[in-house]
C-alpha positions in Angstrom: 37.5 -76.5 171.0 38.1 -80.3 170.8 35.1 -82.6 170.9 35.8 -86.3 170.8 34.6 -89.2 173.0 38.1 -90.9 172.9 40.4 -89.7 175.7 43.4 -90.8 173.5 42.3 -88.6 170.6 41.5 -85.7 172.9 44.9 -86.1 174.5 47.1 -86.1 171.5 45.1 -83.4 169.8 45.5 -81.1 172.8 49.2 -81.8 173.0 49.7 -81.1 169.3 47.7 -77.8 169.3 49.0 -76.4 172.6 52.5 -76.9 171.2 51.7 -74.3 168.5 52.2 -70.7 169.7 49.5 -69.4 167.3 46.8 -71.8 168.4 44.9 -71.8 171.8 42.8 -74.7 173.0 40.0 -73.1 175.1 37.7 -76.1 175.7 37.5 -79.9 175.6 34.4 -82.0 175.5 33.6 -85.7 175.1 30.1 -85.5 173.6 27.7 -83.1 171.9 25.9 -82.1 175.1 29.1 -81.1 176.8 30.3 -79.4 173.6 27.2 -77.1 173.6 27.7 -76.2 177.2 31.5 -75.5 176.8 30.8 -73.5 173.6 28.5 -71.1 175.3 31.0 -70.6 178.1 34.2 -70.1 175.9 32.9 -69.1 172.4 35.7 -70.7 170.4 36.4 -69.6 166.8 36.8 -73.1 165.6 35.6 -76.6 166.7 37.1 -80.0 165.9 33.9 -82.2 166.0 33.9 -86.0 166.2 30.9 -87.7 164.5 30.2 -90.8 166.6 29.8 -89.9 170.3 27.4 -91.0 173.2 24.5 -88.8 174.4 24.7 -86.5 171.4 26.6 -87.2 168.2 28.4 -84.7 166.1 25.7 -84.4 163.4 23.1 -83.5 166.0 25.4 -81.0 167.8 26.5 -79.3 164.6 23.4 -77.3 163.7 23.1 -76.2 167.4 26.6 -75.0 167.4 26.0 -73.0 164.2 22.8 -71.6 165.7 24.9 -70.3 168.6 27.4 -68.7 166.3 26.9 -68.7 162.5 30.5 -67.7 162.0 32.0 -70.7 163.8 34.4 -72.8 161.8 33.7 -76.5 162.3 36.0 -79.3 161.1 34.3 -82.7 161.2 36.7 -85.5 162.2 35.9 -89.1 161.4 37.5 -92.5 160.5 37.5 -93.6 156.9 34.3 -95.5 156.7 31.6 -95.2 154.0 29.1 -94.2 156.7 31.3 -91.5 158.2 32.2 -90.2 154.7 28.5 -89.9 153.9 27.8 -88.2 157.3 30.7 -85.8 156.8 29.4 -84.6 153.4 25.9 -84.2 154.9 27.6 -82.1 157.7 29.2 -79.8 155.1 25.7 -79.1 153.8 24.6 -78.3 157.3 27.2 -75.7 158.1 30.5 -77.5 158.7 33.5 -75.8 157.0 35.6 -78.9 156.4 36.4 -82.5 157.4 39.4 -84.5 158.2 39.9 -88.3 158.2 41.3 -89.5 161.5 44.2 -92.0 161.3 43.0 -95.6 161.8 45.9 -96.1 164.2 47.9 -93.4 166.0 50.8 -95.9 166.0 51.3 -95.7 162.3 53.8 -92.8 162.0 53.1 -91.7 158.4 49.3 -91.6 159.0 49.7 -89.7 162.2 52.1 -87.2 160.7 49.9 -86.6 157.7 46.9 -86.1 159.9 48.9 -83.7 162.1 50.1 -81.6 159.2 46.7 -81.6 157.5 44.9 -80.6 160.7 47.2 -77.6 161.4 46.8 -76.4 157.8 43.0 -76.5 158.1 42.9 -74.8 161.5 45.2 -72.0 160.3 43.4 -71.5 157.0 39.9 -71.5 158.5 41.0 -69.4 161.5 42.4 -66.8 159.1 39.2 -66.8 157.1 37.2 -66.3 160.3 39.5 -63.4 161.4 39.3 -61.7 158.0 35.5 -61.9 158.1 35.3 -60.7 161.6 37.5 -57.7 160.8 35.3 -56.9 157.8 32.2 -57.1 160.0 33.9 -54.8 162.6 34.1 -57.6 165.2 37.0 -58.3 167.6 38.5 -61.6 168.7 36.5 -63.4 171.4 37.7 -62.4 174.9 37.9 -66.1 175.8 40.9 -66.5 173.5 44.0 -65.7 175.5 46.3 -65.3 172.5 46.1 -65.1 168.7 44.3 -68.4 167.8 45.6 -68.8 164.3 48.0 -66.2 163.2 51.6 -66.5 164.0 55.1 -65.9 162.6 56.0 -69.6 162.5 53.6 -70.4 159.6 52.9 -68.6 156.4 49.3 -67.7 155.8 47.6 -70.2 153.4 45.7 -67.2 151.9 47.2 -64.7 149.4 48.3 -61.6 151.3 46.5 -59.3 148.8 42.9 -59.4 147.7 43.6 -57.1 144.7 43.9 -58.7 141.3 43.6 -57.9 137.6 41.6 -60.0 135.1 43.1 -61.5 132.0 41.2 -60.1 128.9 38.6 -62.5 127.6 39.1 -63.3 124.0 36.3 -65.2 122.5 37.6 -68.6 121.5 35.9 -71.6 119.9 33.4 -73.2 122.3 35.3 -75.2 125.0 35.2 -79.0 124.6 35.8 -79.9 128.2 35.3 -78.4 131.7 37.8 -78.8 134.5 37.0 -78.0 138.2 39.6 -77.8 141.0 38.6 -77.5 144.7 39.6 -78.2 148.2 38.3 -76.8 151.5 34.7 -75.9 151.1 34.7 -77.7 147.7 31.9 -80.2 148.2 29.4 -77.6 149.3 30.4 -75.4 146.3 30.2 -78.4 143.9 26.7 -79.3 145.0 25.5 -75.7 144.3 27.3 -75.5 141.0 25.9 -78.8 139.7 22.4 -78.1 140.9 22.4 -75.0 138.7 24.2 -76.6 135.7 21.5 -79.2 135.1 20.5 -79.2 131.4 23.0 -76.6 130.4 25.9 -78.7 129.0 26.7 -82.1 127.7 30.5 -81.6 127.9 32.7 -84.0 129.8 33.6 -82.5 133.2 36.7 -83.3 135.2 36.8 -82.7 139.0 39.8 -82.9 141.3 38.7 -82.3 144.8 41.2 -82.9 147.6 39.7 -85.9 149.4 40.7 -89.4 150.6 39.4 -92.4 148.6 36.3 -93.3 150.5 35.1 -89.7 150.4 35.5 -89.3 146.6 33.3 -92.4 146.1 30.6 -90.8 148.3 31.0 -87.4 146.6 30.2 -89.1 143.3 27.1 -90.6 144.7 26.0 -87.2 146.1 26.6 -85.5 142.8 24.6 -88.2 141.0 21.6 -87.3 143.1 22.0 -83.6 142.2 23.2 -83.6 138.5 21.4 -84.9 135.4 24.5 -86.6 134.0 26.5 -89.7 135.0 29.0 -88.7 137.9 31.6 -91.3 138.8 35.1 -91.9 140.1 37.3 -92.0 137.0 38.7 -95.4 136.0 42.1 -95.8 134.4 42.0 -96.4 130.7 38.4 -95.4 130.1 37.4 -93.3 127.1 36.2 -89.7 127.8 32.6 -89.3 126.8 30.1 -86.5 126.7 27.4 -86.4 129.4 29.8 -87.7 132.0 31.5 -86.2 135.1 34.9 -87.7 136.1 36.0 -87.4 139.7 39.7 -88.0 140.6 39.7 -90.9 143.1 41.3 -90.3 146.5 45.1 -90.9 146.5 45.3 -90.9 142.7 46.2 -88.1 140.3 43.7 -88.0 137.4 45.1 -87.0 133.9 44.1 -87.6 130.3 46.0 -88.4 127.1 45.1 -88.5 123.4 45.0 -91.9 121.7 44.2 -91.4 118.0 40.9 -89.5 118.0 40.0 -90.5 121.5 40.9 -89.0 124.9 41.7 -91.6 127.5 41.7 -91.2 131.3 44.9 -92.0 133.0 45.3 -92.5 136.8 48.7 -92.6 138.6 50.2 -92.5 142.0 53.2 -90.3 141.3 54.3 -88.2 144.2 51.9 -85.7 145.6 52.0 -82.1 144.2 51.3 -79.2 146.5 51.1 -81.9 149.3 48.0 -83.3 147.5 47.1 -86.5 145.7 44.9 -86.1 143.8 46.2 -82.7 142.7 44.6 -80.2 140.4 47.8 -79.3 138.6 48.5 -82.6 136.9 44.9 -82.7 135.7 45.1 -79.2 134.1 48.5 -79.8 132.5 47.2 -83.0 130.8 44.0 -81.3 129.6 46.0 -78.5 128.0 48.2 -81.1 126.2 45.1 -83.0 125.0 42.7 -80.1 124.2 44.8 -77.0 123.8 42.9 -73.9 124.4 39.5 -75.7 124.3 39.4 -76.0 128.1 37.2 -74.1 130.6 38.8 -74.2 134.0 36.9 -73.3 137.2 38.9 -72.9 140.4 36.7 -73.1 143.5 37.3 -72.5 147.2 40.2 -74.2 148.8 43.4 -73.6 150.8 46.9 -73.5 149.3 47.7 -72.8 145.7 47.1 -76.1 143.9 46.0 -75.3 140.3 48.1 -72.2 140.0 50.8 -73.8 137.8 48.2 -75.6 135.7 46.3 -72.3 135.2 49.5 -70.7 134.0 49.6 -73.4 131.2 46.0 -72.8 130.4 46.5 -69.0 130.2 49.5 -69.5 127.9 47.3 -71.6 125.6 44.5 -69.1 125.6 42.0 -71.2 127.5 39.4 -69.6 129.7 39.9 -69.6 133.5 37.4 -68.4 136.1 37.6 -68.4 139.9 35.3 -68.1 142.9 35.5 -64.8 144.7 36.8 -64.3 148.2 33.5 -63.4 149.9 31.8 -66.7 149.0 34.9 -69.0 149.4 35.3 -70.9 152.6 39.1 -70.3 152.1 40.3 -68.1 149.3 43.5 -69.9 148.8 43.4 -71.7 145.5 41.1 -69.2 143.6 42.9 -66.3 145.3 46.3 -67.6 144.1 45.1 -67.9 140.5 43.3 -64.5 140.6 46.3 -62.7 142.2 48.5 -64.1 139.5 46.3 -62.3 136.9 45.3 -65.6 135.3 41.5 -65.4 135.6 39.2 -64.1 132.9 36.5 -63.7 135.5 36.1 -64.0 139.3 32.5 -64.6 140.5 30.5 -65.2 143.6 29.6 -68.9 143.8 25.9 -68.4 142.8 27.1 -66.7 139.6 29.5 -69.3 138.5 27.0 -71.6 136.7 25.8 -68.6 134.7 29.4 -67.7 133.9 30.0 -71.2 132.6 26.8 -71.1 130.5 27.8 -67.7 129.0 31.3 -69.0 128.1 29.9 -72.1 126.5 27.5 -70.0 124.4 30.3 -67.6 123.4 28.9 -64.7 125.4 31.0 -62.2 127.4 31.9 -63.4 130.9 
């Protein structure tokens, strides 16, 4: 279901989605009130929900949609303003699965194409997650859906085909000197829960690459600062890496580190996207291996695609510890699933257990 007060946005979204054989648009609404009515009538698996609308805005409609169907996958769609970035992150905590930044102008070709590609990827990934969970729960696809809503031959699934994996043996190494976290779809919600539970448990520098546009990463840092007991900030090029600090890759910039004498220095760059992402997890992990060797603890959280896989291969070769989020608690088991399926993880845990796993590794206990 598409929910947006702009007839222009509703129009091109509908044209895009109806052009895909594996996606069916079952309802259109121009505000939250109409969305609730159409939702009860059609029961869509996924909703694209605008934030600013008359009568009832997206943030008001969201919990009511989730109340009608706790399994519904909601993508918040907003323009790149600080207010909308803040609202989008709040929406994730209220039950939205993901967000996407609408192009400021539909006439700018590059912006429109990037939005188009990103939206289709998110719909397919979240739709596949919904179908997997419905099958596990013994549910069938809603009768209102006239054709497969997300699965089709024309696109490869963003999820690993197998959920089976083997763990890499955990060999007790010297205590890690740095923690690296990679995440994408569902990442902000996961990060909030991890950092809430990590308070007081480590003084190590922590690096986060979360797939987000620039305005959103600044707001993410602000939200983490309210949760965690250490300084959380967007990384700045050239700054020295210090303990008791969390460095977040700014949107549209790869975050890496390099050694300068006895110091580790943050380096930002705008080299080409990797895995269609900038920032990307892989450049961060490669640079951390080069700077710290095996003294890295990497955590791969929920996210679509396989960003972080190549970096985790380097970490594995060095003997560093890699842990991942499990399929059941991931919004999309793409990134952690790719790393786990490649046999690179020393442990795979439900999200609530990840802070304990981090603490155990830092204290030299078995994972």
